[in-house]
N, C-alpha and C positions, 0 to 999 in steps of 0.2 A: 226513423231513428229517435230514441228517447233523449230528453235534456241531460240525463246523465252521461250520453256520449257525444254530448255537443260542448265546445268550449265557448264560453261566454265572453264577449268581446266588448270593448270600449274604443272610442276613437278621440284622439286627442288633436282636436283642431278642425276648422270648416274649409281645409283647402280644396282647391279645384279636382285633385286626383279622387276626391270622394266620388265623383261621378262613376268611376269604375271599380273602386273599393268597397264602397257601402253597398252596392248590390251585390258584389262579389260575397261578401260576408252574410249578406241576407240568404243568398242562393245557395251557398255552401252546405252540403248535407252533414257536416260535422261541426258547425259553428252556428251561434246565435248572437246577434247584436243587441246588446243592452242599452248602451246609451253613446251619446256623441256629446263633446264639450268645446267650448270655444271662448276665448277671451272678448271676442267682439259681441255685445249685446245682441241677442236675436239671430246670431250667424247659424248656429247650431241647429235651430228650430227651422230656419230658412232652408237649410242643407237638407234636413230630412223631408221637409216637404217637397223639395225639388227632386232628390233622388229616391226617397222611399215614401211616398205620400200614404200608402195602404199599411202602415205599420203605427198605428197610434200608440201602442205598448212601449215602443222605443223612447228612452227619455233625452231629452235637450237640455244640457247645463250651460249656464253663462259663465262658467270658469273651468278651468282644466284640472285643478285639484279633486274636484268633485267626482271625476273620472278615477283618479287614483285612490281615492279614499272609499269608493262604492265597494262593498265587501261582495258584492254579486258578481263583479267583472273579475276574471282571471287573466285575461290577456289584453294588451292595448295595441293599437296602430298608431305609428307616429309618422303624419304627413305634414310637419310643420317646416318652417323655413330652413334651409340647409345648416346654417350656423347653429340652430337649435337643437339638431337631432340628438347629439351627443348628451347634452344636459338633461334633455327630458326623457331619452332612454335610461339615464342613471336613476332619475328621480323615480320612474316607473318601477325600475328593479327594486329600489330601495322599500318600494311598497308591496314588494312581492309579487309583481305583475310579470307575465311573459310579454315580450315585445317583438313585434314585427315592425321594424323601423325602415321608412322609405329610404331608399338610396339617396346620398350617400349617407352610411350609419354615423360618420365622423369625419372632421376635416383633418384629423391628425392621427397618426399612429399611437401616439401616447394615449389618446381618448378611447381607442379600440382596445387597448391593453386594460384600461380603467374599467370599461364596460365587461370584459372577459373576467376580470377579476370579481367584481361585483355580482355578474351572473352565477359564478361558481359560489361565491358566500351565501346568496340568497336562493340559490337552487332554482334558478329559473331560465327558460329558454329565450335566446335571443338570435334574432337572424335579420340580415340586410335585405330589403325589399326589391331585389331584381327578378319582377315577375315574368319575364320574358324566357328564363331558364326553364320554367315549367310547361311551356308549350310543347306537345308532341313532335313538332316538326324537328326539334333539336335532337331528340331522342333518335329520329329517323337519320338526321345527318351522322349522328355517332355511329349508328349501326352500317351506314355506308362506308366510313371511315374504317370501322373495325373489320369489315369485310376485305379490304386491302385495296379496294377499287382504284384509289389513287396513288398507291404507293406510300413511300415515307413524305410526312408534311414537311415543306421547305419554306412555305411562306402564308401567312393571313393577310387579309385586308378588311377593315371594317369601316363603313361610311354611314354617318348618321347626320342628318341636317334637316332644318326647315326654316321657311322664311319668318322672322320674328314680327309677330302682330303688335299693334300699339297696346292691347290689353295685357301682354306678356312682357312688357319692357320691365317689369320688377325683376325679372331675372338677370338683369344687367345692372341693377342699383347698386350692388356692393361688389367690392373688387374681389379678386380671387383668393384672398387670405381670408376673407369672410363669407367664402361659399358662392360667391356670385359668378356669372359666365358660363360659358358652353362646357368646359371642362366639368365643373361639377354638376350641371344639369344633364347633359347627354354624353360628354366624353367619357363618363364612368362607365355607360354602357358598353361603349366601343371598347375600352381597354378590358372590361369583364368578358366580353364575348371573344375577345383575342386570346385571353389568356387560357380559356379552357381547352385549347387545342396543343397545348405544349404540357410536358410533365414536369417542368421545373420553372422557377421565376426567371425573367429576364434578367441579363446582366447590366444592360444599360438602356438609356432612353436618349434620344435627340428629337426636339420639337421646336416648333415654330408657332408664334400666334399673334394675332391682330386684336389689339386692345381697344376699348372705348374710353371715354373720358373718366369713368369711376374706377379704371383699374380692372375691370371685367373683360376675359377674352370672348370676343364674339365669333371668332375662328380659330381652330388650331389642327395642326398636322403634325405627324411625327412618325417615328420608328421605333419600336423596341427590339433591341439585339438580343437574341436567344444563342448566340453562339454558333460556329460550324456553318455559317451563312445562312442561318435560319432568321427570319425576319417578320415582324407583324407590324403592318402599318395601319395607322388610324388617322382619320380625318372627320372632322364634324365642325359644324356652323349653324348660326343663327341667321345667315344671309345667303342661304343657297336653297334650291328646290328641295322638296321633301325626298330624303332617302333614309333608308335603315336596313343596310343589308351587310352581310359578310360573304367572304370568298375565300376558299382553302385551296392552295395549290400544292400538289404533290409531285414526285417523281414520275407518275404515270397519267395524271389527269388532275381535274379539278371539280369542287362541289361549290354551288352557290346557294345561300339562303336569301331569298329576294326580298322578303318583307318580315323584320324582326318584331317590329311593333305591331302586333296583330290587334285589329278592332273587332269587335264582336260581328260575326257573320263573313269576316274576311275568309278567302280561300288561301292556304298557305301554298306557295310553289318552292319547290327545289329543284334545281337543275344539275347535272353532271355531265362530265364529258372525260372520254380516255383517248389516249394517244392513238390507239388502235383503231380510231374511228367511230366507236360506239359512243352514244350520247342518250340522255333521257331527260324527261321532265315530269315531276311527280307533283300532283296536287291532292293535298291531305284534307281531311275533314276539318272544318271551322271548329275552334276550340277557344274557350275564355282562360287565358293564361293568369289573370287575376284570381278568379275564382280557384283554380288549380293550386295557386300559390297559398291561398287562405286554406284550402283544404289540407295540402302538405303540412303546413305549420300547426294546424290544429291537431292532426294525425301525431305529429311527432311529440306534442305536449300531452295529449292524451294517453299517447302509448309509451311515453318516456323513451322515444329515439331520438337520435341527433338529425338536426335539419341537414338538407343537401348542400345548403349553402352555410358553411361554417364561419366562426368568428376568425379563423386562420385565414380563409378565403377573403374575407372583408379587410383584414389586415393587410394582405399582400396588394389588394386592389388600390387600397389607400396609399401604400408606400410607392407603388408605381406612379399614381396620380402625382403626389407630391414630387417626385424625381421629375416627371415631364413638365410639371409647373416651374420647377427651378431650372430646367433647360431651356424653355421658353423665355424665362427671364433674363438668363445670363447669355444666352446664344451658345451655349456649351453641351458637349455630351455629358451626362450624368451617370455615374456608376449606380447601381442599385444593391 
């Protein structure tokens, strides 16, 4: 594929997620990584050396604005701290860059509205980076649901957790209002994965949290009420063994996705059962959802198509998260 059919990328920040995203951009068949920038002196070059040592043509900048002002860069990936996502997405938009922003896109609905208005004004594409949605295993789950295998969906459960390592304690340094804690880090995945199985927004949410001294939640559990006895349960934590799964229960059976956060080489497993006694377990080919995410976004920009994850989707996810945080803080059910 020629360079004319490749989207030219820059990365805003030397965050740890570059371990996955930098190779994904390089390996994508319709993307080309031009540069990475960081405010920390030497950090961009160090990241390049660590994750892309065989690509000397990729530039390393010791500032972020150099990425935004580089005329050769068409799109940027934003992997910065949660509370910086909205501001740097807006800055990138103002420079005419398309933006793939790591989740969460913003900490408030008002910021997402501002991003949407700016994107329309500058005619650029913006998408929130929920990479998991691009893995083929979720398309298979949808196909099983569409087949009527488990009947009408009545409840969904999502569990995301891992034991916090000392090197990752920065995730708890800020309170929830500034993007710290489990909700903004892994809870957004749980809520996002639950929402895909219902055709309308939840009516209300009830949540409970355990907080650390900074005001960040280290564990949160709750329920989204979709009305008519339909519920979506979420549970996520930084002090429980690793889990990243969801399960859908219908009137006739259930489907489970065993590992949502797929690492390179992992074998996806989906299991299902039916009340008539039938059951099955399917193992799918390994797939890199980070690369698929980059290829999808690049294709949308190059072909003028709308991303699978819209800004309306980002807005609803943020609205539900904010309501869940309010419920946990007040101990009350919060209408959405």
